[in-house]
C-alpha positions as CSV (number, residue, x, y, z in Angstrom):
1,M,-13.9,-70.8,43.1
2,K,-11.6,-73.5,42.0
3,L,-10.2,-75.7,44.8
4,N,-6.4,-76.3,44.8
5,R,-3.7,-76.3,47.5
6,K,-2.6,-72.8,46.7
7,T,-5.8,-71.3,48.0
8,F,-5.6,-72.9,51.4
9,D,-4.0,-71.0,54.3
10,F,-2.1,-73.6,56.3
11,L,-1.4,-71.2,59.1
12,L,-5.1,-71.2,59.8
13,M,-5.5,-75.0,59.4
14,F,-2.8,-76.7,61.4
15,P,-2.5,-74.6,64.6
16,P,-6.1,-74.9,65.6
17,L,-6.2,-78.6,65.0
18,L,-2.9,-79.1,66.8
19,L,-4.3,-77.1,69.7
20,A,-7.5,-79.1,69.8
21,S,-5.6,-82.3,69.8
22,F,-3.2,-81.1,72.5
23,G,-6.2,-80.0,74.5
24,I,-7.6,-83.5,74.5
25,V,-4.4,-84.9,76.0
26,M,-4.3,-82.2,78.7
27,I,-8.0,-82.6,79.5
28,Y,-7.3,-86.4,80.2
29,S,-4.3,-85.5,82.3
30,A,-6.3,-82.8,84.3
31,S,-9.4,-84.9,84.8
32,M,-8.3,-88.5,85.2
33,V,-8.1,-88.5,88.9
34,T,-11.2,-86.4,89.7
35,T,-13.4,-88.5,87.3
36,Y,-12.1,-91.7,88.9
37,I,-12.9,-90.4,92.4
38,A,-16.4,-89.6,91.1
39,D,-16.8,-93.3,90.2
40,Q,-16.5,-92.6,86.4
41,P,-13.9,-94.0,84.0
42,A,-10.7,-91.9,84.1
43,Y,-11.0,-91.2,80.4
44,S,-14.7,-90.1,80.5
45,M,-14.1,-86.4,80.0
46,M,-11.4,-87.0,77.4
47,L,-13.8,-89.3,75.5
48,R,-16.6,-86.7,75.5
49,Q,-14.2,-84.1,74.3
50,L,-13.0,-86.5,71.6
51,V,-16.5,-87.0,70.3
52,W,-17.0,-83.2,70.2
53,F,-13.7,-82.9,68.5
54,G,-15.0,-85.2,65.7
55,I,-18.1,-83.0,65.3
56,A,-16.1,-79.8,65.4
57,T,-13.7,-81.1,62.8
58,I,-16.6,-81.7,60.4
59,A,-17.9,-78.2,61.1
60,F,-14.4,-76.8,60.5
61,L,-14.0,-78.6,57.1
62,F,-17.6,-77.5,56.2
63,A,-16.7,-73.8,57.0
64,C,-13.5,-74.1,55.0
65,F,-15.4,-75.0,51.8
66,F,-18.7,-73.1,52.4
67,N,-18.6,-69.7,50.7
68,Y,-18.5,-67.2,53.6
69,K,-20.4,-64.5,51.5
70,I,-23.6,-66.6,51.9
71,Y,-23.6,-65.9,55.7
72,Q,-24.3,-62.3,54.8
73,K,-27.7,-63.3,53.4
74,M,-28.5,-65.5,56.4
75,T,-27.9,-63.1,59.3
76,K,-31.5,-62.4,60.1
77,V,-32.2,-66.1,60.4
78,I,-29.1,-66.6,62.5
79,I,-30.0,-63.8,65.0
80,L,-33.6,-65.2,65.3
81,I,-32.3,-68.6,66.1
82,L,-29.8,-67.3,68.6
83,A,-32.6,-65.3,70.4
84,I,-34.8,-68.4,70.5
85,L,-32.0,-70.5,72.0
86,L,-31.2,-67.9,74.7
87,V,-34.9,-67.6,75.6
88,A,-35.0,-71.4,75.8
89,V,-32.1,-71.4,78.2
90,M,-34.0,-68.9,80.4
91,L,-37.0,-71.2,80.4
92,F,-35.6,-74.7,80.3
93,G,-31.8,-74.4,81.0
94,K,-29.9,-76.2,83.6
95,E,-27.9,-74.2,86.3
96,I,-24.2,-75.2,86.6
97,N,-21.8,-73.3,88.7
98,Y,-24.4,-70.7,89.7
99,S,-25.2,-69.8,86.0
100,K,-28.2,-71.1,84.1
101,S,-26.4,-71.2,80.7
102,W,-26.8,-74.8,79.5
103,L,-29.4,-76.6,77.4
104,Y,-29.6,-80.4,77.4
105,I,-30.6,-82.0,74.0
106,G,-30.5,-85.7,74.5
107,P,-27.1,-86.9,75.6
108,F,-25.5,-83.6,74.6
109,S,-25.3,-80.3,76.5
110,V,-24.8,-77.0,74.7
111,Q,-24.1,-73.4,75.8
112,P,-26.0,-71.2,73.3
113,S,-24.1,-68.0,74.4
114,E,-21.0,-69.5,72.7
115,F,-22.9,-69.5,69.4
116,V,-23.8,-65.8,69.9
117,K,-20.1,-64.9,69.6
118,I,-19.8,-66.0,66.0
119,G,-23.4,-65.2,65.2
120,L,-23.3,-61.7,66.3
121,V,-20.0,-61.1,64.5
122,M,-21.7,-62.2,61.2
123,Y,-24.7,-60.0,61.9
124,L,-22.7,-56.8,62.7
125,A,-20.3,-57.5,59.8
126,S,-23.3,-57.7,57.4
127,V,-25.2,-54.7,58.8
128,Y,-22.3,-52.3,58.9
129,T,-21.2,-53.4,55.4
130,N,-24.6,-52.4,54.1
131,K,-24.5,-49.0,55.9
132,Q,-21.1,-47.9,54.6
133,E,-22.6,-45.0,52.6
134,Y,-23.9,-43.3,55.7
135,I,-21.6,-44.8,58.4
136,D,-21.0,-41.4,60.0
137,D,-24.7,-41.1,60.9
138,F,-24.9,-42.4,64.4
139,F,-28.7,-42.6,64.7
140,K,-29.2,-44.1,61.2
141,A,-26.2,-46.4,60.8
142,V,-24.7,-47.2,64.2
143,L,-27.5,-47.2,66.7
144,P,-30.1,-49.6,65.1
145,P,-28.0,-52.8,65.2
146,L,-27.1,-52.0,68.8
147,V,-30.8,-52.8,69.8
148,I,-30.3,-56.4,68.6
149,T,-26.9,-56.6,70.3
150,S,-28.3,-55.2,73.6
151,L,-31.2,-57.7,73.5
152,L,-28.7,-60.7,73.1
153,L,-26.4,-59.3,75.8
154,G,-29.3,-58.8,78.2
155,L,-30.4,-62.4,77.8
156,I,-26.9,-63.6,78.5
157,I,-26.5,-61.3,81.6
158,Q,-29.8,-62.7,82.9
159,Q,-28.2,-66.2,83.2
160,P,-26.0,-64.6,84.7
161,D,-22.9,-65.0,82.5
162,I,-21.0,-61.7,82.9
163,G,-17.7,-63.1,81.4
164,T,-19.3,-64.1,78.1
165,A,-21.3,-61.0,77.9
166,G,-18.2,-58.9,78.4
167,I,-16.4,-60.8,75.7
168,I,-19.2,-60.4,73.2
169,F,-19.4,-56.6,74.0
170,S,-15.7,-56.3,73.4
171,I,-15.8,-58.2,70.1
172,A,-18.8,-56.0,69.0
173,C,-16.8,-52.8,69.8
174,V,-13.9,-54.1,67.6
175,V,-16.1,-54.9,64.7
176,I,-18.0,-51.6,64.9
177,F,-14.8,-49.6,65.2
178,S,-13.4,-51.4,62.2
179,S,-16.5,-50.6,60.2
180,G,-15.4,-46.9,60.0
181,I,-17.6,-45.1,62.5
182,K,-16.4,-41.9,64.1
183,F,-14.2,-42.3,67.2
184,R,-16.5,-40.1,69.3
185,H,-19.4,-42.4,68.4
186,L,-17.3,-45.5,69.5
187,S,-16.3,-43.7,72.8
188,L,-20.0,-43.0,73.5
189,L,-20.8,-46.6,72.7
190,I,-18.1,-48.1,74.9
191,G,-19.0,-45.8,77.8
192,V,-22.7,-46.4,77.8
193,G,-22.3,-50.2,77.2
194,A,-19.7,-50.6,80.0
195,I,-22.0,-48.8,82.4
196,L,-25.0,-50.8,81.5
197,I,-23.1,-54.1,81.7
198,V,-21.6,-53.3,85.1
199,A,-24.9,-52.0,86.5
200,L,-26.9,-55.1,85.3
201,G,-24.1,-57.3,86.4
202,F,-24.0,-56.0,89.9
203,H,-27.8,-56.2,89.9
204,M,-27.6,-59.9,89.1
205,M,-24.6,-60.5,91.3
206,T,-24.6,-63.1,94.1
207,D,-22.2,-63.4,96.9
208,E,-20.4,-66.1,95.0
209,K,-20.0,-63.9,92.0
210,I,-18.7,-61.0,94.0
211,S,-16.2,-63.2,95.8
212,R,-14.6,-63.9,92.4
213,F,-13.7,-60.2,92.1
214,T,-12.5,-59.8,95.7
215,G,-10.5,-63.1,95.4
216,A,-8.7,-62.0,92.2
217,Y,-7.0,-59.0,93.8
218,Q,-6.8,-60.0,97.5
219,P,-6.5,-63.8,97.4
220,F,-4.5,-64.2,100.6
221,A,-7.0,-62.1,102.5
222,D,-9.4,-65.2,102.4
223,P,-7.2,-68.1,101.3
224,E,-9.7,-70.8,102.3
225,H,-12.6,-69.4,100.3
226,S,-12.6,-66.5,97.8
227,G,-8.8,-66.7,97.2
228,Y,-8.5,-70.4,97.2
229,Q,-8.7,-71.1,93.5
230,L,-6.3,-68.4,92.5
231,I,-3.8,-69.5,95.2
232,Q,-3.9,-73.0,93.8
233,S,-3.3,-71.7,90.3
234,Y,-0.3,-69.7,91.6
235,I,1.1,-72.9,93.1
236,A,0.7,-74.8,89.9
237,I,2.3,-72.1,87.8
238,A,5.2,-71.7,90.3
239,T,5.8,-75.5,90.4
240,G,6.1,-75.9,86.7
241,G,9.1,-73.7,86.2
242,L,10.8,-74.0,82.9
243,S,10.2,-77.5,81.7
244,G,7.4,-78.7,84.1
245,T,6.9,-81.9,86.1
246,G,5.8,-84.0,83.1
247,I,2.5,-84.8,81.6
248,G,0.3,-86.6,84.2
249,Q,2.7,-85.7,87.0
250,G,1.0,-82.5,88.3
251,I,-0.2,-82.3,91.9
252,Q,-2.7,-79.4,91.9
253,K,-5.2,-81.3,89.8
254,L,-5.5,-83.9,92.5
255,G,-8.5,-82.1,94.1
256,Y,-6.7,-78.9,95.0
257,L,-7.4,-76.9,91.8
258,T,-11.0,-77.1,90.7
259,Q,-12.1,-76.8,87.1
260,A,-8.6,-77.9,86.2
261,E,-9.7,-79.3,82.8
262,S,-11.8,-76.2,81.7
263,D,-11.1,-72.7,82.9
264,F,-7.8,-73.4,84.6
265,I,-6.3,-75.8,82.2
266,M,-3.4,-73.4,81.4
267,A,-2.4,-73.7,85.1
268,V,-2.2,-77.5,84.6
269,I,-0.2,-77.1,81.4
270,S,2.2,-74.7,83.2
271,E,2.7,-77.2,86.0
272,E,3.2,-80.2,83.9
273,L,4.9,-78.7,80.8
274,G,6.4,-75.5,82.2
275,I,6.9,-72.3,80.4
276,F,7.5,-74.3,77.1
277,G,4.0,-75.7,77.2
278,V,2.5,-72.2,77.9
279,L,4.5,-70.7,75.1
280,F,3.4,-73.4,72.7
281,V,-0.3,-72.6,73.3
282,I,0.2,-68.8,73.3
283,V,2.2,-68.9,70.0
284,C,-0.3,-71.1,68.2
285,I,-3.2,-68.8,69.2
286,A,-1.1,-65.7,68.4
287,V,-0.5,-67.2,64.9
288,I,-4.2,-67.6,64.3
289,V,-5.1,-64.1,65.6
290,I,-2.2,-62.3,63.7
291,R,-2.9,-64.3,60.5
292,G,-6.6,-63.5,60.8
293,F,-6.0,-59.7,61.0
294,F,-3.6,-60.0,58.0
295,I,-6.3,-61.7,56.0
296,A,-8.7,-59.0,57.0
297,M,-6.4,-56.3,55.7
298,K,-5.9,-58.2,52.4
299,C,-9.6,-58.9,51.9
300,E,-11.2,-56.6,49.4
301,N,-14.8,-57.6,50.4
302,K,-15.9,-55.4,53.3
303,F,-18.1,-58.1,54.8
304,G,-15.2,-60.6,54.7
305,S,-12.8,-58.1,56.2
306,L,-15.1,-57.3,59.1
307,L,-15.9,-61.0,59.7
308,A,-12.2,-61.8,59.8
309,I,-11.6,-59.0,62.2
310,G,-14.4,-60.1,64.5
311,I,-13.2,-63.7,64.6
312,S,-9.6,-62.8,65.2
313,A,-10.7,-60.4,68.0
314,M,-12.8,-63.2,69.5
315,F,-9.8,-65.6,69.9
316,G,-7.6,-62.8,71.1
317,I,-9.9,-61.3,73.7
318,Q,-11.0,-64.7,75.1
319,T,-7.4,-65.8,75.5
320,I,-6.4,-62.6,77.3
321,I,-9.3,-62.9,79.7
322,N,-8.6,-66.6,80.4
323,L,-4.9,-66.0,81.0
324,G,-5.7,-62.9,83.1
325,A,-8.0,-65.0,85.3
326,I,-5.5,-67.7,86.1
327,S,-2.7,-65.2,86.8
328,G,-4.8,-62.9,89.0
329,L,-4.7,-59.9,86.6
330,L,-8.5,-60.2,86.0
331,P,-11.4,-61.6,88.0
332,I,-12.3,-65.3,87.5
333,T,-15.2,-65.2,85.2
334,G,-15.4,-68.8,83.9
335,V,-14.0,-68.1,80.4
336,P,-12.5,-71.2,78.6
337,L,-9.2,-71.1,76.7
338,P,-10.0,-71.4,72.9
339,F,-9.4,-74.8,71.4
340,V,-7.8,-76.2,74.6
341,S,-10.3,-76.1,77.5
342,Y,-12.9,-78.8,78.1
343,G,-16.2,-77.9,76.6
344,G,-17.9,-79.2,73.5
345,T,-19.7,-76.1,72.5
346,S,-16.6,-73.9,72.9
347,L,-14.6,-76.2,70.8
348,L,-17.3,-76.5,68.1
349,V,-17.6,-72.7,67.9
350,S,-13.8,-72.2,67.8
351,L,-13.1,-74.7,65.1
352,F,-16.1,-73.6,63.0
353,S,-15.0,-69.9,63.3
354,V,-11.4,-70.6,62.3
355,G,-12.9,-72.5,59.4
356,V,-14.8,-69.5,58.3
357,L,-11.7,-67.5,58.6
358,N,-9.9,-70.0,56.5
359,N,-12.6,-69.7,53.9
360,I,-12.0,-66.0,53.7
361,A,-8.3,-66.5,53.4
362,R,-9.0,-68.9,50.5
363,H,-10.8,-66.3,48.6
364,V,-8.1,-63.8,49.2
365,N,-5.4,-66.2,48.2
366,Y,-7.4,-67.2,45.1
367,N,-7.7,-63.6,44.0
368,R,-4.0,-63.0,44.5
369,Y,-3.2,-66.2,42.7
370,Q,-5.4,-65.1,39.8
371,E,-3.7,-61.7,39.7
372,K,-0.3,-63.4,39.4
373,V,-1.5,-65.7,36.7
374,I,-2.9,-62.6,34.7
375,E,0.3,-60.7,35.3
376,T,2.4,-63.7,34.1
377,E,0.2,-64.0,31.1
378,D,0.5,-60.4,30.3
379,D,4.3,-60.5,30.7
380,R,4.3,-63.5,28.3
381,V,2.2,-61.6,25.7
382,E,4.4,-58.6,26.0
383,H,7.6,-60.7,25.7
384,T,6.1,-62.4,22.6
385,K,5.3,-59.0,21.0
386,I,8.9,-57.8,21.7
387,Q,10.4,-61.0,20.3
388,N,8.1,-60.8,17.2
389,G,9.1,-57.2,16.8
390,K,12.7,-58.1,16.9
391,V,12.2,-60.9,14.4
392,S,10.2,-58.5,12.2
393,R,13.0,-55.9,12.3
394,N,15.7,-58.5,11.5
395,I,13.7,-59.8,8.5
396,N,13.3,-56.3,7.2
397,Y,17.0,-55.5,7.7
398,A,17.9,-58.7,5.8
399,N,15.6,-58.0,3.0
400,S,17.0,-54.4,2.7
401,R,20.6,-55.8,2.4
402,K,19.5,-58.1,-0.3
403,A,17.9,-55.4,-2.2
404,R,21.1,-53.2,-2.0
405,H,23.2,-56.1,-3.3
């Protein structure tokens, strides 16, 4: 495919990079006091995020130029690598915030469950593209890929990381539904999957995990413990008002609101930048999601269409769950805000995924650009024929007049 500026989708390039840059600023604001108290440089978290931003930007640019159709041939290898990483977490992972979800590789720490989000989308998009001829057959087309999906979800729930497992399950349902399966098959899938996730989740639940659910809907019943975090989030949101207190001027991050730089960074944004800051983040993510679904509708390649739908759903679902947690509409599950929250793996996966989405958009734009070129060329040829026809008729008419005279 020929590279030119007309093939790039700038609505899928600028918003994610703008959000990631904005996130670095807000991470510094949210963490500078707590890191200083912990005898670390005030900019330490911001610096780590900046390093990951550099790595993620390279991944983003690579994904923009790497032909997305090649991923369809690599899905088996991708799934195998993901399974190995999740098993490695179970054996050698480090427990943080009551979840054993992290692998330390030298100076870097990675969260393999984040890679599962995009990897599973690629796998399901590839499998259901190949099964289009018999997609209505539940046992032949729909069920087999669910074995792999269930295996990966089981390993994530084992950590336990119920929030990430729920997101991945929801994304998988969107991709499977978009593949064209019957609605009753999807209903059966959602019902059984939800029951299994809830059952396994409660089996793996600790008192701390259960308190997140009770604290979400009755925070003032236990304001010192289970409801403390949500109440502090309420205070931050209420303090911000319309225009906020100003960047760096927030109070709740000063030891009151924990995880202010990661899961609850939107509460800090609301306090310091007000409703305008919140709307800026929501609009940027909405542009990415809506544009992604638009690209999916325009893409004539089934794999590309399902891949675009899965990536768009990933950003949309994760944003809804994060915003639901800080506002008390959903339990606190430790889900980061895409592009903005502190976390190198999350930022890497987010920028790489939107890079893949941009690559799909480039193929769509290139095909549409070629069609316009062909149409223009056809019109030019037709116009030339008409003009030649007129010239020919005029010559014949002139010759006939000469003959009469």
